[in-house]
C-alpha positions in Angstrom: -3.3 23.3 3.7 -3.8 26.8 1.9 -2.6 27.2 -1.9 0.1 29.8 0.0 1.0 26.7 2.8 1.6 24.8 -0.2 3.7 26.7 -1.9 5.6 28.1 0.7 6.2 24.3 1.7 7.6 23.5 -1.9 9.6 26.6 -2.0 11.6 25.2 0.8 12.4 21.7 -0.7 9.6 19.6 1.0 9.6 16.3 -1.0 5.8 15.6 -2.9 4.5 12.3 -3.9 1.5 11.9 -6.0 -1.0 8.8 -4.8 -3.3 6.7 -6.4 -6.3 6.3 -4.2 -8.0 8.6 -1.7 -9.0 5.9 0.6 -8.2 5.4 4.4 -5.0 4.1 3.8 -4.1 7.4 1.7 -5.5 9.5 4.6 -3.3 7.4 7.3 -0.5 7.8 4.3 -1.2 11.9 5.0 -1.5 11.6 8.1 1.8 10.5 8.6 3.5 12.6 5.5 2.5 15.8 7.5 5.0 14.5 10.8 7.6 14.4 8.0 7.0 17.6 5.9 5.8 15.2 3.0 3.5 16.7 0.5 1.0 14.4 -0.8 -1.3 14.5 -3.7 -4.2 12.6 -4.5 -6.1 10.9 -7.3 -9.5 9.4 -6.8 -13.0 9.5 -8.2 -15.1 10.2 -4.9 -14.8 13.7 -4.5 -15.8 12.8 -0.9 -13.3 10.2 -0.6 -11.3 10.3 3.2 -8.3 12.3 1.3 -10.4 15.0 -0.3 -10.3 17.3 2.4 -6.9 17.0 3.8 -4.3 16.0 0.4 -2.4 19.0 -0.5 -4.3 18.9 -3.7 -7.2 16.6 -4.6 -8.0 15.2 -7.8 -11.3 13.9 -9.2 -10.1 11.0 -11.9 -10.2 7.1 -12.3 -7.2 5.7 -11.4 -8.3 2.9 -13.5 -8.2 5.1 -16.6 -5.1 6.0 -18.7 -5.6 9.5 -19.3 -6.3 10.4 -15.7 -3.6 8.7 -14.4 -0.6 9.8 -16.9 -2.6 13.7 -16.4 -2.1 13.5 -12.6 1.2 11.7 -13.0 3.1 13.6 -15.1 4.3 16.4 -13.2 4.9 14.0 -10.3 8.8 13.2 -9.2 7.2 10.3 -7.1 4.3 8.3 -7.7 2.8 5.4 -5.6 -0.2 3.9 -4.8 -3.0 2.8 -1.9 -4.4 0.2 -4.2 -3.5 -2.0 -6.5 -6.2 -1.6 -9.4 -4.8 1.1 -11.0 -3.6 1.5 -14.9 -0.6 -0.3 -15.1 0.1 1.2 -19.0 -0.3 4.5 -18.0 2.3 3.5 -15.5 5.0 2.3 -17.5 4.8 5.1 -19.9 5.1 7.3 -17.1 8.3 5.4 -15.4 10.1 5.6 -19.0 9.4 9.2 -18.9 11.0 9.5 -15.9 8.4 9.4 -12.7 9.8 7.3 -10.4 6.8 4.8 -10.1 6.9 2.7 -6.7 6.0 0.2 -6.5 7.2 -0.8 -9.9 4.9 -1.5 -12.5 6.5 -4.8 -13.3 5.7 -5.9 -10.0 2.0 -4.5 -9.8 1.7 -6.8 -13.5 2.7 -9.8 -11.0 0.3 -8.9 -8.1 -2.7 -7.5 -9.8 -3.3 -11.5 -11.3 -3.4 -13.8 -8.7 -2.4 -16.7 -11.6 0.9 -14.9 -12.5 1.4 -14.2 -8.2 1.1 -17.8 -7.5 3.0 -18.6 -10.7 5.6 -16.1 -9.1 5.8 -18.1 -6.1 6.6 -21.7 -7.9 9.0 -19.5 -9.6 10.6 -18.6 -6.5 10.5 -21.6 -4.4 7.9 -19.9 -2.2 5.9 -22.4 -0.2 2.2 -21.4 -1.0 -0.8 -23.6 -1.2 -1.4 -26.3 -4.4 -3.3 -24.5 -7.2 -4.3 -24.6 -10.8 -5.8 -22.2 -13.2 -8.9 -22.2 -15.0 -10.9 -19.8 -17.4 -14.6 -20.3 -16.1 -17.1 -21.9 -14.4 -17.6 -24.4 -17.5 -14.3 -25.6 -17.3 -14.7 -25.9 -13.0 -17.5 -27.7 -13.9 -15.6 -30.2 -16.2 -13.3 -30.7 -13.9 -13.0 -33.5 -11.1 -12.0 -31.2 -8.2 -11.4 -32.4 -4.2 -13.8 -31.1 -2.2 -13.8 -28.3 -0.6 -11.6 -25.5 -2.6 -11.2 -22.1 -2.8 -11.7 -20.3 -5.9 -10.3 -16.7 -6.4 -10.7 -14.5 -9.1 -7.8 -13.5 -10.8 -8.5 -9.9 -11.2 -10.4 -7.8 -8.9 -10.9 -9.2 -5.9 -10.0 -6.8 -2.7 -11.5 -7.0 0.4 -12.8 -10.3 0.9 -14.7 -9.7 -2.5 -13.9 -12.0 -5.5 -12.9 -15.2 -3.0 -15.4 -18.1 -1.8 -15.2 -21.8 -0.5 -16.8 -24.6 -2.8 -17.8 -27.0 -0.1 -19.8 -29.7 -2.5 -21.0 -30.1 -6.4 -24.3 -28.4 -5.8 -22.0 -25.0 -4.8 -20.6 -24.8 -8.3 -23.7 -23.1 -9.3 -23.0 -20.4 -7.3 -18.8 -20.4 -8.6 -17.4 -17.1 -10.6 -17.8 -17.5 -14.6 -14.3 -15.7 -14.8 -10.3 -16.6 -14.8 -9.7 -17.9 -11.5 -7.4 -19.5 -9.0 -8.5 -23.1 -8.0 -6.9 -23.7 -4.2 -6.7 -26.9 -1.8 -8.4 -25.7 0.9 -5.7 -25.7 4.0 -6.1 -26.8 7.5 -4.7 -24.0 8.9 -3.8 -23.0 12.9 -3.8 -19.7 12.3 -2.7 -16.9 10.0 -0.1 -14.3 10.3 1.2 -11.5 8.4 4.2 -10.2 7.9 5.2 -6.5 7.1 8.6 -5.5 5.2 9.8 -2.8 3.4 12.3 -1.8 1.0 13.8 1.8 -0.1 15.7 2.6 -3.4 19.1 1.8 -1.8 17.8 -1.9 -1.4 17.8 -1.6 3.1 15.2 -3.9 4.3 13.3 -3.2 7.8 10.6 -5.5 8.8 7.6 -5.4 11.4 7.3 -8.0 14.2 4.4 -10.7 12.8 0.9 -10.2 13.6 -2.0 -12.8 14.1 -5.1 -12.3 12.3 -8.3 -13.8 13.1 -11.2 -13.4 10.3 -14.9 -12.9 10.3 -16.2 -15.8 8.5 -19.4 -13.7 7.5 -17.5 -10.9 5.8 -14.2 -12.6 4.9 -12.5 -9.5 6.7 -10.3 -9.3 9.5 -11.6 -8.9 12.7 -9.2 -8.6 15.1 -5.5 -9.0 14.6 -3.0 -8.9 17.7 1.1 -8.0 18.3 2.9 -9.5 18.8 1.9 -13.1 17.5 1.4 -15.7 19.5 3.7 -18.1 17.8 7.5 -19.4 18.0 10.3 -17.5 17.8 11.8 -20.1 15.0 8.4 -20.0 13.0 8.6 -15.8 13.0 11.8 -15.7 11.7 11.4 -18.4 8.9 8.1 -16.2 8.2 10.4 -12.9 8.2 13.2 -14.7 5.8 10.3 -15.7 3.2 8.8 -11.8 3.3 12.4 -11.1 2.6 13.3 -13.2 0.0 9.9 -12.1 -1.6 10.4 -8.3 -1.3 14.1 -8.9 -2.5 13.3 -11.3 -5.8 10.8 -8.6 -6.9 13.2 -5.9 -6.2 10.0 -3.6 -4.9 10.5 -0.2 -3.1 7.7 0.2 -0.6 5.8 -1.8 1.9 5.2 -5.4 1.1 2.4 -7.3 3.3 2.9 -11.3 2.7 0.1 -12.8 4.3 0.4 -16.8 5.4 -1.6 -19.9 6.7 0.3 -21.4 9.5 -0.6 -25.0 8.7 -1.0 -27.4 12.0 2.0 -29.4 10.8 3.8 -25.7 11.5 4.5 -25.3 8.0 4.2 -21.6 6.2 2.4 -21.2 3.1 2.1 -17.6 1.7 -1.8 -17.1 0.9 -1.5 -13.3 -0.5 0.6 -10.3 -1.0 -0.1 -6.7 -1.0 2.3 -4.1 -2.7 1.6 -1.3 0.2 0.5 -0.4 3.2 -1.9 -2.9 4.4 -5.0 -3.5 7.5 -2.6 -5.7 9.2 -0.5 -3.4 9.7 -2.7 -0.3 11.5 -1.6 -1.1 15.2 2.2 0.8 13.7 0.6 3.6 14.2 0.6 3.7 17.9 2.8 0.7 18.8 6.0 1.0 17.0 8.6 3.0 16.7 8.0 3.7 13.0 4.3 3.1 11.5 4.1 1.4 8.4 3.1 4.9 6.7 5.7 6.4 7.6 8.1 3.5 6.3 6.0 3.5 3.1 6.9 6.9 2.7 10.6 6.7 3.8 11.0 3.9 1.2 9.6 5.5 -1.9 11.5 8.7 -1.2 14.7 6.4 -0.7 15.4 7.8 2.7 16.7 5.7 5.5 14.5 3.4 6.9 13.0 3.5 10.3 12.9 1.4 13.6 10.4 -1.1 13.6 10.7 -1.9 17.0 7.2 -3.0 19.0 6.7 -0.5 21.8 4.4 -2.5 23.4 1.5 -5.2 22.6 -1.4 -4.1 21.1 -4.4 -5.6 18.9 -6.8 -3.5 16.2 -10.3 -4.2 15.7 -11.6 -3.5 12.3 -14.5 -1.2 12.5 -17.0 -2.5 9.8 -20.5 -0.4 8.7 -23.1 -3.6 10.5 -24.7 -6.0 8.4 -28.1 -4.5 8.0 -27.5 -1.0 7.7 -27.1 1.4 4.9 -27.1 5.2 4.9 -25.9 8.1 6.7 -22.8 6.7 9.2 -23.4 7.0 12.8 -21.1 5.5 15.2 -23.1 3.9 18.6 -21.0 3.4 21.3 -17.9 5.8 20.3 -18.5 8.2 23.4 -17.6 5.4 25.7 -14.9 3.8 23.6 -13.2 6.8 23.8 -13.2 6.9 27.7 -11.5 3.8 27.2 -7.7 4.0 28.8 -4.9 2.6 26.2 -7.9 2.7 23.4 -7.2 4.4 20.0 -10.2 5.1 17.4 -9.2 5.5 13.8 -12.5 6.9 12.1 -12.2 7.0 8.1 -14.5 10.0 7.6 -16.7 8.3 5.5 -19.9 9.8 5.1 -22.4 6.6 4.4 -22.3 3.2 5.8 -23.5 -0.4 4.2 -22.6 -3.8 5.2 -19.2 -4.8 5.9 -17.7 -1.5 4.5 -14.3 -0.6 6.7 -15.5 2.5 8.5 -12.7 2.5 10.7 -10.3 0.6 13.4 -9.2 1.1 16.8 -5.9 -0.2 18.3 -5.9 -1.1 21.8 -3.0 -0.9 24.0 -2.2 -2.8 27.7 0.6 -4.5 29.6 -0.5 -7.9 28.6 -2.0 -9.9 26.0 -4.5 -10.6 28.3 -5.6 -7.6 29.0 -5.6 -6.4 25.8 -8.0 -9.0 24.5 -10.7 -8.3 27.2 -10.6 -4.7 26.0 -10.8 -5.5 22.4 -13.8 -7.5 23.5 -15.3 -4.7 24.8 -14.6 -2.5 22.0 -16.3 -4.8 20.1 -19.1 -5.3 21.4 -19.9 -1.6 22.4 -18.9 0.4 18.9 -21.1 -0.1 16.1 -21.4 1.5 13.0 -25.0 1.9 12.2 -27.1 4.4 10.0 -29.7 7.0 11.3 
């Protein structure tokens, strides 16, 4: 967008927001913003980030640095995020100075630290896996724990990083030596996700449940299916829990709630994310309102849109192939793009690396059987390698 067009849009009263982060979530937020006449300004440390060429303005800076965040946010009316790992202290000052920060800094403090997040579940009667908090590896070794268990770094983990399963005493040698959450290993039937939105006025809107299948090697979502293949009463219970969490937090924006569904039919909250989420990418094509537009509506205190599922869908994450590093090349892209009901979203990242999120593909169809068959073809036929 040219500087002249930006000024014309501002003069015409178009709302604008600042976003901490310029990755693929920000990119898809900008695409949604363009449809409803909202200007998006981004801050990111990478000058080649996906948002760099499409944001109304793009500022190179560190969203973990107090000064960078404060300087970026001080002239914004509304400030939001596409990543939780940001400088909360600067956001607290900006909020006190009148900037509308969503999700609120107080919410980010709870969610950013997985230990505090788990205690929040206990305090608000949210079902979750049994856990304990440890300070480091030595404390872990001293404890007599039942194997296997899951170790999660309290801060800094993302996209499957900072999480590992310790299966026996020998594997303690590779445990993280940092403050962690230790969780009982849950023997679950499947994992599902609920995305709920809340605007400033307190209006709620919930998207239908999504079923997730994870790659064991990358610890990332490999496939997701909507609607989830679960009983209606299970979905309703998940919706009630997700709604209670966002209301307890008084969070403004989008909240993704990840659940384990145990083999006994019990729902346990695994983690929550106060932002647009990988498990909601399919909503761009198959819901009346995408999660990205819904987030914008929420933080701007607009009426929330319909979350109705227009048609069933699957989503395939396009990850960098394990043995490739370098300039990205999409093998099989032309063939996949020819398939009916298939929508390819590339994130514009110049370089690939093992298991890096490079894009996603949404697959639509008349039945879940047809969709799953096409999803398997997409998964086997499209690879991100390097040349």
